[in-house]
BALO-730526 format. One line per 4 residues: number of its first residue (from 1); their letters; for each residue x, y, z of N, C-alpha, C. Coordinates in steps of 0.2 Angstrom, whole numbers. Atoms other than C-alpha are relative to their C-alpha. Layout:
BALO-730526
NUM = a = X,Y,Z,X,Y,Z,X,Y,Z | ...;
This chain:
BALO-730526
1 = xxxx = -1,1,7,-124,-31,24,2,-8,-1 | -1,7,1,-125,-49,18,6,-1,-5 | -6,1,4,-109,-56,10,1,-7,-1 | -2,7,1,-105,-72,1,8,0,0;
5 = xxxx = -8,0,-1,-87,-75,7,3,-5,-4 | -3,5,5,-85,-90,-4,2,4,-7 | -1,-4,6,-87,-78,-19,6,5,1 | -5,-5,-1,-75,-65,-11,7,-4,-1;
9 = xxxx = -7,3,0,-60,-78,-10,1,-4,-6 | -1,5,6,-63,-87,-26,5,3,-5 | -6,-3,4,-51,-75,-36,6,2,4 | -5,-2,-4,-40,-72,-21,6,-4,-2;
13 = xxxx = -6,3,2,-22,-77,-24,2,-4,6 | -3,3,-6,-18,-82,-6,-5,-3,5 | 5,1,-5,-34,-82,5,-5,-5,-2 | 4,5,2,-44,-98,4,-6,0,5;
17 = xxxx = 6,0,-5,-56,-95,19,-1,7,3 | 2,-6,-4,-65,-80,26,-6,-1,3 | 6,0,-4,-77,-79,40,-1,6,4 | 1,-6,-4,-84,-63,48,-7,-1,3;
21 = xxxx = 6,1,-3,-98,-69,59,0,-2,7 | 0,2,-7,-103,-73,77,2,-7,1 | -2,7,-1,-95,-89,83,6,-2,-4 | -5,2,4,-81,-88,70,6,-3,3;
25 = xxxx = -6,2,-3,-67,-89,82,0,-7,3 | 1,7,-3,-74,-105,90,1,-5,-6 | -1,4,5,-72,-113,73,7,0,-3 | -7,-1,3,-53,-108,70,3,-7,-1;
29 = xxxx = -4,6,0,-47,-126,74,-3,-4,-6 | 3,4,5,-59,-134,62,2,3,-7 | -2,-3,6,-54,-122,48,7,-2,-2 | -7,1,1,-35,-125,50,0,-8,-1;
33 = xxxx = -1,7,1,-38,-144,51,-3,-2,-7 | 3,2,7,-48,-144,35,5,3,-5 | -4,-2,5,-36,-133,25,7,-3,1 | -6,3,-1,-20,-140,32,0,-6,5;
37 = xxxx = 0,5,-4,-23,-157,39,7,-3,3 | -6,3,-3,-10,-165,51,5,5,2 | -5,-5,-2,-1,-148,54,-1,2,7 | 1,-3,-7,3,-142,71,0,8,-1;
41 = xxxx = 1,-7,0,0,-124,76,3,4,5 | -3,-4,-5,7,-110,86,-4,7,0 | 3,-6,-1,-3,-95,92,5,6,1 | -4,-6,-1,6,-78,91,-4,6,2;
45 = xxxx = 4,-6,-2,-1,-63,100,4,5,4 | -3,-5,-5,3,-48,111,-4,-1,7 | 4,1,-6,-3,-47,129,-8,1,0 | 7,-2,1,-19,-38,125,-4,-5,-4;
49 = xxxx = 4,5,5,-24,-49,110,0,-7,3 | 1,7,-4,-20,-65,120,-6,0,5 | 6,0,-4,-32,-59,133,-6,0,-3 | 6,-1,3,-45,-55,121,-3,-6,-3;
53 = xxxx = 2,6,4,-45,-71,111,4,-6,0 | -5,6,0,-30,-82,114,-2,-6,2 | 2,7,-2,-37,-95,125,-6,-3,-4 | 6,3,4,-53,-97,114,3,-3,-6;
57 = xxxx = -3,2,6,-42,-99,99,4,-7,1 | -4,6,-1,-31,-112,107,-5,-6,2 | 6,5,-1,-47,-121,114,-3,-3,-6 | 3,2,6,-54,-122,97,5,-5,-4;
61 = xxxx = -5,4,3,-38,-129,90,1,-7,3 | 0,7,-3,-37,-143,103,-6,-4,-1 | 6,3,1,-55,-147,100,0,-4,-7 | -1,3,6,-51,-150,82,6,-5,-1;
65 = xxxx = -5,5,0,-37,-161,86,7,2,-3 | -6,-3,2,-23,-149,81,5,0,5 | -5,0,-4,-7,-151,89,3,7,1 | -2,-7,-1,-1,-135,98,7,0,3;
69 = xxxx = -6,-3,-3,16,-127,102,-2,5,5 | 2,-6,-5,16,-115,117,-1,7,-4 | 1,-7,3,9,-98,112,6,4,1 | -5,-5,0,22,-85,108,-3,7,1;
73 = xxxx = 3,-7,-1,17,-68,116,5,5,-1 | -5,-5,2,26,-53,109,-1,6,5 | 1,-6,-5,30,-39,121,6,5,-2 | -5,-5,1,40,-22,119,-2,6,5;
77 = xxxx = 2,-6,-5,41,-6,130,2,6,-4 | 6,-1,-4,33,6,129,-6,-4,-4 | 6,4,4,22,-3,115,3,-4,-5 | -2,4,6,24,-16,102,-2,3,-7;
81 = xxxx = 1,-3,7,26,-10,84,3,-5,-5 | -2,4,5,29,-19,68,7,2,-3 | -7,-2,2,48,-17,68,4,-6,-2 | -4,5,2,61,-27,60,3,-5,5;
85 = xxxx = -3,4,-5,69,-33,76,-5,-6,2 | 5,5,-2,52,-42,80,-1,-5,-6 | 0,5,5,52,-50,63,6,-5,0 | -6,5,-1,70,-57,66,-1,-4,6;
89 = xxxx = 1,4,-6,64,-63,83,-5,-6,-2 | 4,5,2,50,-73,75,4,-5,-5 | -4,4,5,62,-79,61,4,-5,4 | -3,5,-4,72,-87,75,-4,-5,3;
93 = xxxx = 5,5,-3,57,-95,83,-3,-5,-5 | 3,5,4,50,-102,68,5,-5,-3 | -5,4,3,66,-109,62,1,-7,4 | -1,6,-4,65,-122,76,-6,-5,-1;
97 = xxxx = 6,5,1,48,-130,70,-3,1,-6 | 4,-1,6,36,-132,56,-7,2,1 | 7,-2,-2,20,-126,65,-3,6,-4 | 4,-5,4,7,-115,56,-1,6,5;
101 = xxxx = 1,-5,-4,7,-98,64,-7,2,0 | 7,-2,0,-10,-92,70,0,7,3 | -1,-7,-3,-9,-73,72,-7,2,3 | 6,-3,-4,-22,-67,85,2,7,2;
105 = xxxx = -1,-7,-1,-22,-48,84,-2,4,-5 | 2,-5,5,-23,-33,73,6,1,-4 | -5,-2,5,-11,-23,62,7,-2,2 | -7,2,-2,5,-26,72,1,-7,-1;
109 = xxxx = -1,7,0,3,-44,75,0,-3,-7 | 2,3,6,-4,-48,58,6,2,-5 | -6,-1,4,11,-39,49,6,-4,2 | -6,4,-2,24,-47,59,0,-7,-1;
113 = xxxx = 1,7,1,17,-64,58,0,-2,-8 | 1,1,7,13,-62,39,7,0,-3 | -6,0,3,31,-58,35,5,-5,2 | -5,5,-3,40,-70,47,-3,-7,-3;
117 = xxxx = 3,6,3,28,-84,40,3,-1,-7 | -2,0,7,33,-80,22,7,-2,0 | -7,1,0,51,-80,27,2,-7,2 | -1,7,-2,49,-97,35,-3,-5,-5;
121 = xxxx = 2,5,6,41,-104,19,-7,-3,2 | 6,3,-2,24,-107,27,-6,5,0 | 6,-5,0,6,-100,26,-2,1,8 | 3,-1,-7,-3,-93,42,-7,2,0;
125 = xxxx = 7,-1,-1,-20,-90,49,0,7,4 | 1,-6,-4,-26,-73,55,-7,0,3 | 6,-1,-4,-39,-71,69,0,7,2 | 0,-7,-1,-44,-53,69,-3,2,7;
129 = xxxx = 2,-2,-6,-46,-45,86,-3,8,0 | 2,-7,0,-50,-27,80,-1,2,-8 | 1,-2,7,-57,-19,64,4,7,-1 | -5,-6,-1,-42,-7,64,4,2,-7;
133 = xxxx = -3,-1,6,-35,-8,46,-1,-5,-5 | 2,4,6,-36,-15,29,6,-5,-2 | -6,5,1,-20,-26,30,-1,-7,1 | 1,7,-1,-28,-42,35,1,-4,-6;
137 = xxxx = 0,4,6,-30,-48,18,4,2,-6 | -5,-3,5,-17,-38,9,6,-4,-1 | -7,2,1,-2,-44,0,5,5,2 | -6,-4,-3,13,-37,9,-2,2,7;
141 = xxxx = 0,-2,-7,17,-32,27,3,7,1 | -3,-7,-1,20,-14,33,5,-1,6 | -5,1,-5,36,-15,43,5,6,0 | -4,-6,-1,47,-1,50,7,-3,1;
145 = xxxx = -7,2,0,66,-4,46,4,6,-1 | -5,-6,0,80,8,49,-4,7,0 | 4,-6,-1,67,21,54,-5,2,-5 | 4,-1,6,57,20,38,-5,-6,0;
149 = xxxx = 5,5,1,40,11,36,0,-2,-7 | -1,3,7,42,-1,21,-5,-5,-1 | 5,6,1,29,-13,13,5,-5,-3 | -4,6,2,38,-30,12,-5,-5,-4;
153 = xxxx = 4,5,3,31,-42,-1,-1,-6,3 | 1,6,-3,23,-57,6,-7,-2,0 | 7,2,1,7,-67,4,-4,1,6 | 5,-1,-5,-9,-64,13,-1,-6,4;
157 = xxxx = 2,6,-4,-16,-76,26,-4,-5,-4 | 4,5,3,-23,-93,21,-7,1,2 | 7,-1,-3,-38,-89,32,0,6,4 | 1,-6,-4,-45,-74,40,-7,-1,4;
161 = xxxx = 5,1,-5,-57,-76,55,-2,6,4 | 2,-6,-4,-67,-62,63,-7,-1,3 | 6,0,-3,-80,-62,76,-3,7,2 | 2,-7,-1,-90,-46,76,-1,2,8;
165 = xxxx = 0,-2,-7,-94,-46,95,7,1,3 | -6,-1,-2,-76,-48,98,3,6,-2 | -2,-6,3,-72,-34,86,-3,6,4 | 4,-5,-3,-85,-23,95,3,1,7;
169 = xxxx = -3,-1,-7,-76,-26,112,7,3,0 | -7,-3,1,-59,-19,106,-1,7,2 | 0,-7,-2,-54,-2,112,-3,4,-6 | 3,-4,6,-64,11,102,5,3,-5;
173 = xxxx = -4,-4,5,-49,20,95,2,-5,-6 | -2,5,5,-45,4,85,-5,0,-6 | 5,0,5,-61,4,76,0,7,-4 | 0,-7,3,-60,23,73,6,0,-5;
177 = xxxx = -6,0,5,-43,20,65,-2,-4,-6 | 2,4,6,-50,6,54,-5,4,-4 | 4,-4,4,-64,18,49,3,5,-4 | -4,-5,4,-52,31,44,4,-3,-6;
181 = xxxx = -3,4,6,-43,18,33,-4,-2,-5 | 5,2,5,-59,13,25,-3,6,-4 | 3,-6,4,-66,30,21,5,3,-5 | -5,-3,5,-49,34,12,-1,-3,-7;
185 = xxxx = 1,3,7,-55,22,-2,-4,4,-4 | 4,-5,4,-67,36,-7,5,4,-5 | -5,-4,4,-52,47,-13,5,-5,-4 | -4,5,3,-41,32,-17,-3,-2,-7;
189 = xxxx = 4,2,6,-54,27,-30,0,5,-5 | 0,-5,5,-55,44,-37,7,1,-3 | -6,0,3,-36,44,-39,1,-5,-5 | -1,5,5,-37,28,-48,-4,2,-7;
193 = xxxx = 4,-3,6,-51,35,-60,4,5,-4 | -4,-6,3,-39,50,-63,6,-4,-4 | -6,3,3,-24,39,-67,-2,-4,-6 | 3,4,5,-35,27,-78,-1,5,-6;
197 = xxxx = 2,-5,5,-42,42,-88,6,3,-4 | -6,-3,3,-25,49,-91,5,-5,-3 | -4,6,3,-18,32,-97,6,-1,4 | -6,1,-4,-6,31,-83,0,-7,4;
201 = xxxx = 1,6,-4,-12,16,-73,-8,-2,-1 | 6,3,1,-27,6,-79,-4,-3,6 | 4,3,-6,-41,1,-67,0,-7,-1 | 1,8,0,-41,-18,-63,-7,-1,1;
205 = xxxx = 7,0,-2,-59,-22,-65,-2,-5,6 | 1,5,-6,-59,-37,-53,1,3,7 | -2,-3,-6,-50,-27,-40,-5,6,2 | 4,-5,-1,-61,-12,-42,-7,-3,3;
209 = xxxx = 6,3,-2,-77,-23,-40,0,-2,7 | -1,2,-7,-70,-30,-24,-1,6,5 | -1,-6,-5,-66,-13,-16,-5,5,0 | 4,-6,0,-78,0,-22,-7,-1,0;
213 = xxxx = 7,0,0,-96,-5,-25,-3,0,7 | 4,1,-6,-100,-10,-7,3,6,5 | -4,-5,-4,-89,5,0,-5,4,4 | 5,-5,-3,-104,17,3,-4,-4,6;
217 = xxxx = 3,3,-5,-113,4,13,4,-2,6 | -4,2,-6,-98,-1,24,2,6,4 | -2,-6,-4,-95,17,29,-6,4,2 | 6,-4,-1,-113,22,31,-2,2,7;
221 = xxxx = 2,-1,-7,-115,21,50,5,1,5 | -6,-1,-5,-100,28,59,-2,0,7 | 3,0,-7,-111,31,74,-1,-7,3 | 1,7,-2,-114,12,75,6,-2,4;
225 = xxxx = -6,2,-4,-96,10,81,0,2,7 | 0,-2,-7,-98,21,96,-6,-4,4 | 5,4,-4,-114,11,100,2,-7,1 | -2,7,0,-104,-5,98,-4,-5,-3;
229 = xxxx = 5,4,4,-116,-12,86,4,-6,-4 | -4,5,4,-108,-29,80,-2,0,-7 | 1,0,8,-117,-28,63,4,6,-3 | -4,-6,3,-108,-11,60,7,-2,0;
233 = xxxx = -7,3,0,-92,-19,65,1,-5,-5 | -1,5,6,-95,-33,53,1,3,-6 | 0,-4,6,-98,-21,39,7,3,-1 | -7,-4,1,-82,-11,43,5,-5,-1;
237 = xxxx = -6,5,1,-71,-27,44,-1,-3,-7 | 1,3,7,-79,-34,28,2,5,-5 | -3,-4,5,-75,-18,19,7,1,0 | -8,0,0,-57,-18,25,3,-6,-3;
241 = xxxx = -3,6,3,-55,-36,20,-1,0,-7 | 1,-1,7,-63,-33,3,6,4,-3 | -5,-4,3,-50,-20,0,7,-4,0 | -6,5,0,-36,-32,6,0,-5,-6;
245 = xxxx = 1,5,5,-43,-45,-6,1,4,-7 | -1,-3,6,-43,-32,-20,8,1,-1 | -8,0,1,-24,-29,-17,3,-6,-2 | -3,6,2,-21,-47,-18,-1,-1,-8;
249 = xxxx = 2,1,7,-30,-48,-35,4,4,-4 | -4,-5,5,-21,-32,-42,7,-1,1 | -8,0,-2,-4,-37,-33,3,7,1 | -2,-7,-1,-3,-19,-29,-5,3,6;
253 = xxxx = 4,-4,-5,-9,-7,-15,-5,6,-4 | 3,-5,4,-17,4,-29,-8,0,2 | 7,0,-2,-35,-2,-24,-2,4,7 | 1,-2,-7,-33,5,-6,4,6,1;
257 = xxxx = -5,-5,-2,-20,19,-7,1,5,-6 | -1,-5,5,-19,36,-16,3,6,4 | -3,-6,-4,-15,54,-10,-1,-1,7 | 2,1,-8,-23,50,7,6,-3,3;
261 = xxxx = -6,4,-3,-9,37,10,7,4,-1 | -7,-4,1,5,49,3,1,4,6 | -1,-4,-6,1,61,17,2,-4,6 | -2,4,-6,2,47,30,7,-2,-1;
265 = xxxx = -7,3,1,18,39,23,5,6,1 | -5,-5,-1,26,56,23,1,2,7 | -1,-1,-7,22,59,41,3,-5,4 | -4,5,-3,28,42,45,7,1,-1;
269 = xxxx = -7,0,1,44,45,37,3,6,4 | -2,-5,-3,46,62,45,0,-1,8 | 1,0,-8,41,57,63,2,-7,2 | -2,6,-3,47,39,64,-6,-6,-1;
273 = xxxx = 5,5,2,30,31,60,-4,-2,6 | 4,3,-6,23,28,78,-4,6,4 | 3,-5,-4,16,45,83,-7,0,0 | 7,0,0,-2,42,78,-2,-7,-4;
277 = xxxx = 2,6,4,-12,27,72,-1,1,-7 | 0,-1,7,-11,24,54,-7,2,-3 | 7,-2,2,-30,26,51,-1,7,2 | 2,-7,-2,-30,43,60,4,4,-5;
281 = xxxx = -4,-4,5,-16,49,48,-3,0,-6 | 3,1,7,-24,42,33,-7,4,0 | 6,-4,0,-41,51,39,2,7,-2 | -1,-7,1,-33,68,39,3,0,-7;
285 = xxxx = -2,0,7,-25,64,22,-6,-1,-5 | 6,1,3,-42,59,16,-3,7,-1 | 3,-7,0,-49,76,21,4,5,-5 | -4,-4,5,-34,85,12,-1,-2,-7;
289 = xxxx = 0,2,7,-36,75,-4,-7,2,-2 | 7,-1,2,-55,77,-4,-1,8,-1 | 0,-7,1,-53,96,-2,3,2,-7 | -3,-1,7,-41,96,-17,-4,-2,-6;
293 = xxxx = 4,2,6,-53,87,-28,-6,5,0 | 5,-5,1,-66,100,-24,3,6,-4 | -3,-5,4,-54,113,-31,0,-2,-7 | 0,2,7,-52,102,-47,-6,0,-3;
297 = xxxx = 6,0,3,-70,100,-49,-3,7,-2 | 3,-7,1,-73,119,-48,5,3,-6 | -5,-3,4,-58,122,-60,-3,1,-8 | 1,-1,7,-60,129,-78,6,-4,-3;
301 = xxxx = -5,4,2,-49,115,-86,3,3,-6 | -3,-3,6,-47,124,-103,4,6,2 | -4,-6,-2,-41,140,-95,6,-2,4 | -6,2,-4,-29,131,-83,5,-3,-5;
305 = xxxx = -5,3,5,-21,121,-97,3,6,-4 | -2,-5,4,-20,137,-108,5,4,4 | -4,-4,-4,-12,146,-93,7,-3,2 | -6,3,-3,1,133,-89,6,2,-3;
309 = xxxx = -6,-2,2,18,139,-89,5,-5,-2 | -5,5,2,34,130,-94,1,-6,5 | -1,5,-4,36,113,-87,7,-1,2 | -7,1,-2,52,110,-77,3,-7,-3;
313 = xxxx = -4,6,1,65,97,-83,2,-3,6 | -2,4,-6,71,84,-71,5,4,4 | -5,-3,-4,86,94,-66,-3,5,5 | 3,-6,-4,76,109,-60,-5,-3,5;
317 = xxxx = 4,3,-5,63,97,-52,4,-3,6 | -4,3,-5,77,88,-43,2,5,5 | -2,-6,-4,83,105,-36,-6,2,5 | 6,-2,-4,65,109,-30,-1,-6,6;
321 = xxxx = 1,5,-4,63,92,-22,6,0,6 | -5,0,-5,80,93,-13,-1,6,5 | 1,-6,-4,75,110,-6,-6,-2,5 | 6,2,-4,58,102,1,2,-4,5;
325 = xxxx = -1,5,-5,66,88,11,7,1,3 | -6,-1,-4,79,93,24,3,-7,2 | -3,6,-3,81,75,30,3,-4,-6 | -3,3,6,93,66,18,-3,-7,-2;
329 = xxxx = 3,6,2,85,49,19,-7,1,-4 | 6,-1,4,68,56,14,1,3,-7 | -2,-3,6,76,67,1,2,-5,-5 | -2,6,5,84,51,-7,-6,-3,-3;
333 = xxxx = 6,4,3,67,42,-8,-4,5,-4 | 4,-5,4,58,58,-15,3,1,-7 | -3,-1,7,71,60,-29,-1,-7,-4 | 1,7,3,70,41,-33,-7,0,-3;
337 = xxxx = 7,1,2,51,41,-33,-3,5,-5 | 2,-5,5,48,57,-42,3,-1,-7 | -4,1,6,61,53,-55,-4,-5,-4 | 3,6,3,51,37,-59,-7,2,-4;
341 = xxxx = 6,-2,3,35,47,-63,0,7,-4 | -1,-7,2,42,64,-69,-1,-1,-8 | 1,1,7,35,66,-87,4,5,-4 | -3,-5,4,44,75,-101,-5,5,-2;
345 = xxxx = 5,-5,2,37,90,-109,-5,-3,-5 | 4,3,5,30,80,-124,-6,-4,4 | 4,4,-3,22,68,-112,-5,4,4 | 5,-5,-4,14,82,-101,-5,3,-5;
349 = xxxx = 5,-3,5,7,90,-117,-5,-5,-2 | 5,5,2,-1,74,-122,-5,-2,6 | 5,1,-6,-8,71,-104,-5,5,1 | 4,-5,-1,-15,88,-103,-5,0,-6;
353 = xxxx = 5,0,5,-23,86,-120,-6,-5,1 | 5,5,-2,-31,70,-114,-5,3,5 | 4,-3,-5,-37,79,-99,-6,5,-2 | 5,-5,3,-46,93,-109,-5,-4,-4;
357 = xxxx = 5,4,4,-54,80,-121,-4,-4,4 | 4,5,-4,-60,68,-107,-3,4,6 | 2,-3,-6,-64,81,-94,-8,0,1 | 7,0,-1,-83,82,-96,-2,-7,3;
361 = xxxx = 2,7,-3,-85,63,-93,4,-2,6 | -4,1,-6,-71,62,-81,-2,4,6 | 3,-4,-6,-78,76,-70,-6,-3,3 | 7,3,-2,-95,67,-70,2,-6,5;
365 = xxxx = -1,6,-4,-87,51,-64,4,1,7 | -3,-2,-6,-76,59,-51,-5,3,5 | 5,-3,-4,-91,69,-44,-4,-6,3 | 4,6,-3,-100,52,-42,4,-4,5;
369 = xxxx = -4,4,-4,-86,44,-34,2,3,7 | -2,-3,-6,-82,57,-21,-5,2,5 | 4,-3,-5,-90,64,-5,3,7,2 | -3,-6,-2,-88,82,0,4,-1,6;
373 = xxxx = -5,0,-6,-74,85,12,-3,1,7 | 3,-1,-6,-85,92,25,-4,-6,2 | 4,6,-1,-96,77,24,4,-6,3 | -5,4,-2,-81,66,26,3,1,7;
377 = xxxx = -2,-2,-7,-76,76,41,-5,-2,5 | 5,2,-5,-92,73,50,0,-7,1 | 0,7,0,-92,55,46,6,-3,5 | -6,2,-4,-74,53,53,-1,2,8;
381 = xxxx = 1,-2,-7,-79,63,69,-5,-5,3 | 5,4,-3,-94,52,72,3,-7,1 | -3,6,-1,-83,37,71,5,0,6 | -5,-1,-5,-71,44,84,7,2,-2;
385 = xxxx = -6,-1,3,-57,48,72,2,8,1 | -1,-7,0,-48,65,74,0,3,-7 | 1,-4,6,-52,78,61,4,6,1 | -5,-6,-1,-40,92,68,7,-3,-1;
389 = xxxx = -6,2,1,-23,89,61,5,0,6 | -4,-1,-6,-15,95,77,-1,-6,5 | 1,6,-4,-22,80,86,4,-6,-2 | -5,5,2,-10,69,76,7,3,0;
393 = xxxx = -6,-3,-1,4,81,79,2,3,-7 | -2,-4,6,3,90,62,-3,7,1 | 2,-7,0,3,109,64,-2,3,-6 | 2,-3,7,-5,120,51,5,1,-5;
397 = xxxx = -5,-1,5,11,125,43,3,-6,-3 | -3,7,2,17,107,43,-5,-3,-5 | 5,3,5,0,102,34,1,3,-6 | 0,-3,7,2,115,21,6,-2,-4;
401 = xxxx = -6,3,4,20,110,17,-1,-7,-2 | 1,7,2,14,92,16,-3,0,-6 | 3,0,6,3,96,2,5,0,-6 | -5,-1,5,19,100,-8,4,-6,0;
405 = xxxx = -5,6,-1,30,86,-1,-3,-7,-1 | 3,7,1,18,71,-1,0,-2,-7 | -1,3,7,18,70,-20,6,-3,-1 | -7,2,2,36,67,-20,2,-7,2;
409 = xxxx = -3,6,-3,38,52,-9,-3,-7,-2 | 3,6,3,28,39,-19,-1,2,-8 | 1,0,7,28,36,-38,-7,0,-3 | 7,1,2,9,33,-38,-3,7,-2;
413 = xxxx = 3,-6,2,-1,46,-48,-6,1,3 | 6,-2,-4,-14,55,-38,-2,8,-2 | 2,-7,1,-23,72,-37,6,5,1 | -5,-4,-2,-7,79,-30,5,1,-6;
417 = xxxx = -4,-1,7,2,76,-47,-4,4,-5 | 4,-4,5,-12,83,-57,0,7,2 | 0,-7,-2,-12,99,-47,7,3,-2 | -7,-3,2,7,101,-50,0,0,-8;
421 = xxxx = -1,-1,8,6,97,-69,-5,5,-3 | 4,-5,2,-9,108,-71,2,7,1 | -2,-6,-2,0,122,-63,-5,4,5 | 5,-3,-5,-14,125,-50,2,-2,7;
425 = xxxx = -1,3,-6,-6,117,-35,1,6,5 | -1,-6,-4,0,134,-27,-7,4,1 | 7,-4,0,-17,143,-31,-5,-4,5 | 5,4,-4,-27,128,-23,2,0,7;
429 = xxxx = -3,0,-7,-16,128,-7,-2,7,3 | 2,-7,-3,-19,147,-5,-8,0,2 | 7,0,-2,-38,144,-6,-2,-4,6 | 1,4,-6,-38,130,6,2,2,6;
433 = xxxx = -3,-2,-6,-28,138,19,-2,8,2 | 3,-7,-1,-36,156,17,-5,0,5 | 6,-1,-4,-49,162,30,-6,-2,-4 | 6,2,3,-65,153,26,2,-6,-5;
437 = xxxx = -2,6,4,-55,139,16,-1,-6,4 | 1,6,-4,-56,121,21,4,0,6 | -5,1,-6,-41,122,32,1,7,3 | -1,-7,-2,-43,141,36,-4,2,6;
441 = xxxx = 3,-1,-7,-52,139,53,5,1,5 | -5,-1,-6,-44,142,70,5,-6,0 | -5,5,-1,-28,133,72,1,-5,-6 | -1,5,6,-29,125,54,-6,-5,0;
445 = xxxx = 5,4,1,-45,116,58,-5,2,-5 | 4,-1,6,-57,114,43,-6,4,3 | 6,-4,-1,-71,127,43,-6,-4,0 | 6,4,0,-88,120,47,-5,3,-5;
């Protein structure tokens, strides 16, 4: 897929240079010298990403005449994660100099450096070593603090540099996770269409154009990841970066995140956030969301609205939410987030009237946006991503309960909210988990 990267960054708020091409890493020094002449640099990596690209990046910086501080290699046992303690360690390190950080790595390194560079009042450069997530170009960093993963506001990198052969040489699980994160944009887009049609959150045209039109091409060849085809890795990384740029433009994660991420965020909160790769959890959340959309597309909307029982007031809803979440910290978040989006009775009636009025056109647009859940399952499996929830530590009963809980932990409007407001959530869950339903196979695995 050919891409005019100058066009992509023209409207970006933070990123001024983007290169996804063979030999891009060798030009890192020239890019930094052009964008920030006279500034010294410091590479930040972990042991694996340093081995993958650190020496090449430092050599490029030296060739361009960029002064270098010694590389900072972050380590942790048993594994490095984007935790607050590492942000504070980088805070202390950056306080002693004015060098521009060059993050050589993937999600963890990028998030840590992104936030620490912002807190130090300087831009940074990202050199991608894996096509593992959409956060390279995103505004904000996902950091675990006090046991909860939180998105901390901070600018995206000044430059993003990726070399497809280097991406293809990374461990296969990283690209599989990135593929799961990108496929999720299919249902995230559907959720945005839904919120737009119901006049809850309007689609941002420029952000939509960045993220959605090329999506089908970027996810078209999951088997190419197993073949380690650099062109497929370039498409995957380009799709992920485009989504990050869309988040820059919208100043929101809405272009990238819907019900798919609500499942993942819930599991992060319940399990500490490190049990499985983000893209793997999002992939399962994508399957769950797509299966729910199939229930919506098959629904008689007029009949469902007519049969809708009384809508609970906030006091009753708060009691339900408290019963759903035994962990006090999650319960507090769920109450706050759900309260922010809970409609009154009059607002719900208006919303359901809009749904009935606009349903023919909305149904057509949703059908065009979505892919069948079973097709998505096949694509994820071909990329090497898990499609059995048990493989990410989510048992069938847990998955079923998550369909009710996930809605409550974020204020973003998604298919989970419509199912609740339409009064069909329980009935749809029964169908999906019944024998022969999408999650009704052995051990909760979707039926083929």
